[in-house]
N, C-alpha and C positions, 0 to 999 in steps of 0.2 A: 739640163741635169741628167746625169747618167743613172742607170738603174741600180748601180752599186751604192754602198753606204760610205759616208765619210764622217769624220769626227773632229769638227772644229773645237777650239778652246780646250785643247789637250784632252779630248775625249769626253768632255762634260756637256757637249751639245752634239747629238747624233742626228745625222741626216740620211734618210733613205727614201726610196720611191716605191711605196707599197702597192700602187695601182697606177695605170696610165694617167698622166696629167696631175697626179697627186704627189706632193712632197710632204714628208713627215719629219718634223723636227722634235726631238725628245731632249728635254732638259735632264741630263744625267748627273745629278749631284746629290744622291740619296743620303750621303753622310751628313749633309747640311740641309736636308729637307727641300732640295731644289733651290736653295738660296742663290741669289744673283750677286756677282761681284763685277768689277770693271772688265776683266777679260771675257767673262761669259756674256756680258751685255754687248761688248764690242763684237763678239762672234755672232750674236743674234743679228745685229745691225748689218754686218758684212754679209752674212748668209742670206738674209732676206733680199739684199740688194743684188745678189747673184742668181736668184731663182727665176724661173720662167713658168712654173707650174700653174695650172688653172685653179688649183685649190691647195692651200697649205694647211696641214694638220699639225697643231702645236700641242704637245702633251708633256707629261713628266714621267719620272721613273720612281718606282717604289711607292711609298705612302703619301707622297706630296706631288702636287703639280708645281707649285712654287711658293716658298715661304717668304717671299719678298727679298729686299736687299739684305745682304749678309750683315748680321748685327755686329760682327767683329769689325767689318770694314766701316760701319757707321761709327763705332766707338773711336776708331783711329782717324777717320777722315772728317767726321762731323756730317750731319745729315743735311746736305745742301744739294738738291737735285736740279738747281736752276742752271741757266746758261748752257754750257757745253757738256754737262754731265752725261756720261754714257747711258744712264737710265733713260733720259729723254730722247737720246738718239735711237736707242733700241725701240722705244714705243713709237717714234716717228716712222721707223722702218716698217713696223707692223701695220700702222695705220695707212701708210702711203703705198703699201704693196698693192699693185693694180687689180689683183684678183682676190676673191674671198679667202679669209683666214678663219679656220675653225679651231677653237680651243677645246680639247678633250680633258676635262678636269678629273684626273684619276685619284686625286687626294687633296690635301690642304691647299687652298689658294688664299694667301694672307697678305695684306698690305700691298706692296708693289706687285706681288704675284697676282693679286686680284685685279689690280689695274691693268696688268699685262693681259689677263684674260678678257677684261671688258673692252680692251682696245681691239680685240679680235671681232670679226663680224658676227659670229655665232658661237654659242657655248653649249656643250653637252657634258653632263656631269654624272659621275658614279653616285649611286644612292648612298647617303650617309656622309659624304665628304663635308668638311667644314670650310666656311668662307668667312672672312672678316677683315675689317679695316681698323687697326689699332693705333692710329696716330695720337688720339686723345690719351691713350695710356702711356705714351712715350714722351709727350710734350711737343709734338710736331704739328705745325700748321701746314696742311696739305696744299700742293700746287693747285691753283684754281682751274687750270686746264684739265687736270685729273678729275677734280670734283665735277666739272662739266660733263665728263664722260659718264659719270654715274647718274647725274641728274637727267641727262638725255635718255639713258637706258631704263631707269627705274623711277624717275620723278623725284621732286624735291623732298617729299615727306619721308620716303624710304631712305634717301641719301642722308637726311638728317639722322634718322634712327641708326643707320650703319656707322656714321662717322662720330656722332655725339655720344653714343653709348660705348662704342668699341667692342660690343658683343659679337661673338661668332654666331653664324646661322648655318643650318644644315642645307643640303642641296635641295630638299623638298621645299623648304621655305624660300630659298633663292628662286626656285621655279615659279612659285606663287608671286613673287615680286618682279618677275621677268628679268632677273639677274642672270639666269640661265634659261636656255630655250627648251631643254629636255633633260630628264633624269632617267637613267637606266640602271639595272642591277650592275654591280661592279664588274662581275665576270663578263658581262656583255658589252662593256664600254669600248674596248678596242675595235670590235667588229661593228658596233653601231656607229662609232665615230668615222670609221673608214667608209662605211656604206653612205653616210651623209656626204663625205668628201667626194666619193665617186659620183654621186648624184649631181653635185655642184659642178665637178670638173667635166661632166658630159654635156653641159649646156653651152650655148653659143658664146665664144670668147668676147666678142664685141659687146654683147649684152651684159655679160658679167662685169666687164670693166666699166661700161657706161653707167649701169645701175648702181654699182658700188660708189663711183665718183659722185653721182647725183645725190645719193642718200647722205654721203659725207658732207657735201656742200650745204644741203638743207639743214643738217644738224649743226654745222659750224655757224651758220648765219643766225640761228636761234640763240646760240650761246655766246655771241660776240660781246666783248667788253670794250668800253672806251679806254683810252690810254691812261687817264687819270685814275680810274677805278682799278685797273690792272696794277698800276704802280703802288697804290695803297695796299692792295692785297699782297703784293710781293714784299712790301716793307714789313707787314705783319709776319710773314713767313721768316724774313731775315731776323726779326726780333726774337722769334722762337728758336731759330738756329743757334743764336748766340747766347741763349739763356742758361742759367743754372738748372732750370727745370729740365731742359733737354738732357744735360749730362746726368742728372738724377734719374730721369726716365730710362736712359740706356743702361745705367749701372744697375738699377732695380731689376730691369728685364734680365740682364746677364746673371744677377745674383738670385733671381727667382724670389723676390720679396716685394711687398707693396712699396710704391714710391712715396717719399715724403715731399710733397710739392711745396714750393715757397712763393710761387707767383711771380718769379723774376728770372 
């Protein structure tokens, strides 16, 4: 990676090298609060595949880290992130990156944006930012692989609270839950995140790669599901994807009104 900056996804994903061995990726979509769509997700996957930095710093621009998948795209496409969906490909690229990835949460991290953050190895957040998982408020059954990421990070009880209430929590609460590793004043976040990335990048490359792989393997083994159980969970997700309630949840969100659930 060169020291200069580049702008994949039409300038909505910024790449630069702020320190030796550190690549910084900035989601630059402030008009939509950092929301993700297929081109931006494809750019994330492609960019991670092209990097060789010993630490990647992932952050956002403006008041949001990432507000999740673009709600307009959800309305037109339907919310199905199974199979070859670019959201899963982007998360896999982050998880499979051989060196540590640090999320610097400068603002809102909601839904898929929060899963993107928790897929990173470490998270540092600006004081006061809001985090949340709203699938219950939209009528979505979340991917069991994504839920496993949360259970692994914060345990089953906090995962239930996050997913079943749909409430947002602040960064300080997220730190108590171990959802983020550290909270710093907002004005200090860029420097604090870069200092952490520098510290990581200065360590032995083989150790970084080996320890990250070992931790990932241990976590994956604990959350493994048999094929029959995975199929049942996927069927429940598919039922929700095709439901009237999903269409109602998306419409209510767009119209800023309470949804009228029908249970079908």
